[in-house]
C-alpha positions in Angstrom: -0.2 0.3 -0.1 1.0 3.2 -1.7 1.9 5.6 1.7 4.4 8.4 0.3 1.8 11.0 -1.6 3.3 13.0 -4.3 2.8 17.4 -4.2 4.0 17.9 -8.3 0.5 18.0 -8.7 -0.7 19.3 -5.8 -3.5 22.0 -6.3 -4.0 25.8 -5.0 -5.2 25.9 -1.4 -8.2 27.6 -2.6 -9.5 24.5 -4.4 -10.3 22.2 -1.4 -10.9 24.7 1.2 -13.8 26.3 -1.5 -15.8 22.9 -0.3 -14.7 22.1 3.2 -15.8 25.1 4.6 -19.0 24.9 2.7 -19.7 21.8 4.7 -20.4 23.8 7.6 -22.4 26.0 6.3 -24.9 23.6 4.8 -25.3 21.8 8.0 -25.4 24.7 10.2 -29.0 25.2 7.4 -30.2 21.4 8.3 -29.9 22.2 11.4 -31.8 25.8 11.6 -34.3 23.7 9.5 -34.6 21.2 11.5 -34.6 23.6 14.6 -37.0 25.3 12.7 -39.9 23.2 12.3 -38.8 21.3 15.6 -41.0 17.5 15.9 -42.5 18.2 12.3 -39.5 17.8 10.7 -39.4 14.1 12.2 -42.8 12.9 11.8 -41.5 10.3 8.6 -38.7 10.4 5.9 -41.5 11.0 3.3 -42.4 14.2 4.5 -41.2 17.7 2.5 -39.3 18.7 5.8 -37.0 15.5 5.9 -36.8 15.2 2.3 -35.0 18.8 2.3 -33.4 18.3 5.1 -31.5 14.9 4.4 -31.3 16.8 1.4 -28.8 19.7 2.3 -27.1 17.3 4.5 -26.1 14.7 1.5 -25.5 16.8 -1.1 -24.5 19.8 1.3 -22.0 18.7 3.4 -21.7 14.8 2.2 -21.0 15.7 -1.4 -19.7 18.8 -1.0 -16.8 17.0 1.2 -16.4 14.9 -1.3 -16.2 16.6 -4.1 -13.5 18.9 -3.2 -11.7 15.3 -0.9 -11.2 14.6 -4.7 -10.0 17.1 -6.8 -7.5 17.6 -3.5 -6.4 13.2 -3.7 -5.9 12.6 -7.1 -3.3 14.4 -7.7 -1.7 13.7 -5.2 -2.1 9.9 -4.1 -2.2 9.0 -7.7 -0.4 12.0 -10.0 -3.6 11.9 -11.7 -3.8 15.1 -12.8 -7.9 16.8 -13.4 -8.5 18.8 -16.4 -9.3 22.3 -15.4 -9.0 21.1 -11.4 -8.8 25.2 -10.5 -11.6 26.3 -12.8 -13.7 23.2 -13.1 -14.0 23.2 -9.4 -14.9 26.8 -9.3 -17.6 25.8 -11.6 -18.4 22.8 -9.6 -18.7 24.2 -6.5 -21.0 27.2 -7.7 -23.7 24.9 -9.4 -23.9 22.3 -6.3 -24.1 25.2 -3.7 -27.2 26.8 -6.0 -28.5 23.3 -7.0 -28.4 21.8 -3.4 -30.4 25.0 -2.6 -32.9 24.2 -4.6 -33.7 21.4 -4.3 -34.7 21.9 -0.5 -35.9 24.7 -1.4 -38.7 23.0 -4.4 -39.3 19.9 -1.6 -39.3 22.6 1.7 -42.1 25.2 -0.8 -43.4 22.2 -2.8 -42.8 24.5 -5.7 -42.4 21.7 -8.7 -41.1 25.0 -10.9 -38.5 24.7 -8.8 -37.3 21.2 -9.0 -36.1 22.6 -12.9 -33.2 24.8 -11.9 -32.2 22.0 -9.5 -32.1 19.4 -11.5 -30.2 21.8 -14.3 -27.8 22.6 -11.9 -26.8 19.0 -10.1 -27.0 17.6 -13.1 -24.9 20.0 -15.0 -22.1 20.1 -11.8 -22.5 16.1 -11.7 -21.6 15.7 -15.4 -18.5 18.0 -15.4 -17.1 16.1 -11.7 -17.6 12.8 -13.3 -16.5 13.3 -16.3 -13.3 15.1 -15.9 -12.5 12.4 -12.7 -13.3 10.1 -15.5 -11.0 11.6 -18.4 -8.2 11.7 -14.9 -8.3 8.2 -13.7 -7.5 7.0 -17.5 -4.1 7.9 -16.8 -1.1 5.9 -16.1 -0.9 5.6 -11.9 1.4 3.9 -9.0 0.7 0.4 -8.5 1.2 1.4 -5.0 -3.0 3.2 -5.5 -4.4 0.4 -7.1 -6.7 0.2 -4.1 -8.2 3.4 -3.2 -8.8 3.6 -7.2 -10.4 1.1 -7.6 -13.0 2.1 -5.2 -13.0 5.8 -6.0 -13.6 4.5 -9.9 -16.6 2.3 -8.5 -17.7 5.1 -5.8 -18.5 7.3 -9.1 -19.7 4.4 -10.9 -22.3 4.0 -7.9 -22.5 8.2 -7.9 -23.6 8.0 -11.6 -26.2 5.7 -11.1 -27.4 8.2 -7.2 -27.8 10.7 -9.9 -29.8 9.4 -12.4 -32.1 7.9 -9.8 -32.3 11.4 -7.6 -33.3 13.3 -11.4 -35.7 10.8 -12.0 -37.6 11.1 -8.8 -37.5 14.5 -9.2 -39.2 14.6 -12.5 -41.5 12.3 -11.1 -42.3 14.2 -7.5 -42.6 17.3 -9.3 -44.5 16.6 -12.4 -46.0 13.1 -11.3 -48.3 13.4 -15.3 -45.6 13.5 -17.2 -43.9 10.8 -15.5 -45.4 8.3 -13.1 -42.5 6.5 -11.2 -42.8 3.3 -8.5 -41.5 6.7 -6.1 -41.1 4.7 -2.2 -39.2 2.0 -4.3 -37.3 3.6 -6.3 -36.0 6.2 -3.0 -35.2 3.1 -1.8 -32.7 2.6 -4.0 -31.7 6.3 -4.5 -30.5 6.2 -1.0 -28.7 2.3 -1.6 -27.1 3.5 -4.0 -25.8 6.8 -2.5 -25.2 6.1 1.3 -23.8 3.2 0.5 -22.3 3.1 -3.6 -21.5 6.3 -3.4 -20.0 7.4 0.2 -19.2 3.9 1.4 -17.2 2.7 -1.2 -15.4 6.5 -1.2 -14.4 6.3 2.3 -12.9 3.2 2.0 -10.9 3.9 -0.6 -10.0 7.5 1.0 -9.3 5.6 3.9 -7.0 2.7 2.0 -4.2 6.0 2.1 -5.2 8.4 5.2 -5.3 5.9 7.4 -2.0 4.4 7.7 -0.6 7.7 7.1 -2.7 10.3 9.2 -3.2 7.7 12.0 0.2 5.7 12.6 -1.8 1.9 11.7 -0.8 -0.8 9.6 -2.0 -1.0 6.1 -4.9 -2.8 5.4 -4.8 -6.4 5.2 -5.0 -8.0 1.7 -8.1 -9.5 2.0 -9.3 -6.0 2.2 -7.6 -3.8 -0.6 -8.4 -7.3 -3.0 -11.3 -7.4 -4.6 -12.9 -6.3 -1.5 -14.9 -3.2 -2.9 -15.5 -4.8 -6.3 -17.9 -7.4 -4.6 -19.6 -4.9 -2.8 -20.5 -2.8 -5.5 -21.0 -6.3 -7.3 -23.6 -7.5 -4.2 -25.3 -3.7 -4.5 -26.3 -4.4 -8.5 -27.7 -7.3 -7.4 -29.6 -6.3 -4.3 -30.9 -3.6 -6.4 -31.6 -5.5 -9.8 -33.6 -8.6 -8.0 -35.7 -5.7 -5.9 -39.4 -6.4 -6.5 -38.1 -9.4 -8.6 -36.9 -12.3 -6.4 -37.3 -11.0 -2.5 -35.3 -13.7 -0.8 -32.1 -13.0 -3.4 -32.4 -9.5 -2.8 -32.6 -9.2 0.9 -29.7 -11.8 0.8 -27.8 -10.2 -1.6 -28.6 -6.9 1.3 -27.7 -9.3 4.2 -24.1 -9.5 2.5 -23.3 -6.3 2.0 -24.0 -5.4 5.4 -21.6 -7.9 6.7 -18.9 -5.9 3.9 -19.1 -3.1 4.7 -18.9 -4.1 8.5 -16.2 -6.3 7.8 -14.7 -2.8 7.2 -15.5 -1.0 9.7 -14.6 -3.7 12.5 -11.2 -4.3 10.5 -11.1 -0.3 10.7 -11.0 0.0 13.9 -8.9 -3.4 15.3 -6.3 -1.1 13.1 -6.9 2.3 15.1 -6.6 -0.7 18.8 -3.3 -1.5 16.9 -1.7 2.5 16.2 1.6 2.9 16.5 0.5 5.7 18.7 -1.3 5.6 22.1 -3.0 9.1 22.7 -5.6 9.3 19.8 -6.5 12.9 18.8 -10.1 14.7 17.5 -9.4 12.3 14.3 -9.0 8.5 15.6 -11.6 9.2 17.8 -14.6 10.7 15.1 -13.3 7.2 13.1 -13.9 5.1 16.0 -17.3 7.3 16.1 -18.3 7.0 12.9 -17.8 3.3 12.1 -19.4 2.8 15.2 -22.4 3.9 13.5 -21.5 2.4 10.7 -21.7 -1.0 12.7 -24.9 0.3 14.8 -26.8 0.9 11.1 -26.3 -2.5 10.0 -27.4 -4.6 13.2 -30.9 -1.9 13.0 -31.3 -3.8 9.3 -32.6 -7.0 11.2 -35.1 -5.1 12.6 -38.4 -4.8 11.6 -39.2 -1.8 9.1 -40.7 1.1 10.7 -40.6 5.0 10.3 -39.0 5.3 13.3 -36.0 2.4 12.8 -35.6 4.3 9.0 -35.3 8.2 10.0 -32.9 6.6 13.5 -30.9 3.9 10.4 -30.5 7.0 8.4 -29.4 9.6 10.9 -27.1 6.8 12.1 -25.4 6.6 8.5 -26.0 10.5 7.0 -25.1 12.2 10.8 -22.9 9.7 12.4 -20.5 7.9 10.6 -20.2 10.4 6.9 -20.7 13.4 9.1 -17.9 12.4 11.3 -16.0 10.5 9.2 -15.9 13.9 6.8 -15.1 16.3 10.6 -12.1 13.4 11.4 -10.7 13.8 8.0 -11.1 17.7 7.6 -9.3 18.0 11.0 -6.3 16.3 9.2 -6.5 17.7 6.0 -6.9 20.9 6.3 -4.0 21.7 9.0 -1.5 19.8 6.7 -2.4 21.4 3.5 -2.1 24.3 5.8 0.9 23.7 6.7 2.6 21.7 3.2 1.7 25.4 0.9 2.7 27.9 3.8 6.2 24.9 3.2 6.4 25.9 0.0 4.7 28.9 -0.5 6.6 31.9 -2.7 10.2 32.2 -1.2 10.3 29.0 0.7 11.3 31.0 3.9 9.9 28.5 6.9 10.9 30.4 9.7 7.7 31.5 11.3 5.7 28.7 9.5 3.4 27.4 13.1 3.5 22.7 13.5 0.9 21.1 11.4 -0.8 20.2 15.5 -1.1 23.9 16.2 -2.6 25.0 13.3 -6.1 23.6 14.7 -5.6 23.4 18.0 -6.4 20.1 19.7 -8.9 21.6 22.7 -10.7 23.2 20.3 -11.4 20.1 18.1 -12.1 17.7 20.4 -15.0 20.4 21.5 -16.5 20.3 18.3 -16.1 16.3 18.1 -18.2 16.9 21.8 -20.8 18.5 20.3 -20.6 16.3 17.5 -21.6 13.4 19.9 -24.1 14.8 21.9 -25.8 16.6 18.6 -25.8 12.8 17.4 -27.1 11.3 20.7 -29.7 13.6 20.9 -30.8 13.3 17.4 -31.0 9.1 17.3 -33.1 9.9 20.6 -35.5 12.3 18.9 -35.8 10.0 16.0 -38.2 7.9 19.0 -39.3 10.8 21.0 -39.1 13.5 18.9 -41.6 16.6 20.3 -39.2 17.5 23.4 -35.9 16.2 21.8 -35.8 17.7 18.1 -35.0 21.6 18.5 -32.1 20.4 21.4 -30.8 18.4 19.2 -31.1 21.0 16.5 -29.3 24.0 18.6 -26.3 20.8 19.3 -26.2 20.1 15.9 -25.8 23.9 15.0 -23.3 24.8 17.8 -21.0 22.1 16.5 -21.6 23.2 13.0 -20.2 25.9 14.1 -17.5 25.4 16.0 -15.8 23.1 12.8 -17.1 26.6 10.5 -14.8 28.9 13.9 -12.1 25.8 13.7 -11.7 25.6 10.1 -11.4 29.6 9.2 -9.2 30.5 11.7 -6.9 27.4 9.4 -7.4 29.8 6.5 -7.1 33.3 7.9 -3.4 31.7 9.4 -1.8 31.0 6.0 -3.5 33.8 4.7 -2.0 36.2 7.5 1.7 34.5 7.4 1.6 34.5 3.7 1.1 38.4 4.1 3.8 38.7 7.0 6.4 36.3 4.5 5.6 39.2 1.4 3.9 36.3 -0.5 -0.1 36.8 -2.0 -2.2 34.1 -0.6 -3.7 31.2 -2.0 -6.8 30.9 -0.6 -10.0 33.1 -2.4 -12.9 33.8 -0.4 -15.6 31.3 -0.5 -18.6 33.2 -1.9 
């Protein structure tokens, strides 16, 4: 497994930070919506408010972070040049922001005409992302990155399926007389491909590189980095194709898929438990919380279908697993990139450049971790007792998002200040 990264093709710091700084903003918007609507937002997963809330998190937070991570990781991890990454990244960011806001408003206000610009913006964003990454992934790359790049390719294929299903659902939801589709079944497929395919496979692919490198663990075992992700993808295909046709085969495929993701979670937890640094930093804590949430969500899958259980499982996957993973990686990636760009910017002077650990103080990061965990616990409880707990949970989530934004923004301003102090032009552009 490749551990040494190449920074010859490292993109400007502004490119990934534009996406990363937007993540807590959308998370705060989702928390604000939950605070405003109260228990009505958790009445059922099919309500317009819940759909708006879900897409603010999945598009505005998860996909936003993963798009920025892809544009940063592909050149560094495998020397892959993403065509026009800077300009394309700015366009993708604008389209994703606009499309997510329009889609959330379309659900929230129940205005069918808003779906058209939302679909156009999101469709263009994902077409550009998939096209740029596909062209980049045709290039030669180091053999040590095979496992990660295989997972990334499969995650992008899952994203294509997720987007296609989402566009069909949006058209059918807004104009049922134009395109009548089985909304419930397709929504489940859309969510499964999005969370287990796009998010799950990309997290696994990135983990193959960042967990051994940043967490100072042993490399992932060969049985996990071989054809594991391909098997997960094929099980996802099998479960989807057998939906409504061969129910026992679909259930068996889903059970094996759950075991597969559980195997990844347990293997990662084992690596983290045997890491070479005994003291757990905040990224390790976020990884542990995320993987525990993934295991809990998989175990909840054996429970009988119920609106409350489904809401709790979705909360575990989105807030517990995916958002916690993103939080943890941001606390490694942003300080590291800030330090690296300060070391190599302009005239190359390194005097006064702080250490990586001091760019975001550990106490600030741990405080935000505690807020995130408290919000997750209350959100899970609110799925079953919405009336008294929804607004307190939303308030805690809002505080957590605010703390994350402040921590990331301080790192950004530190870079800008030190760059100016050394007579250089800062590479961080304002986020619009």
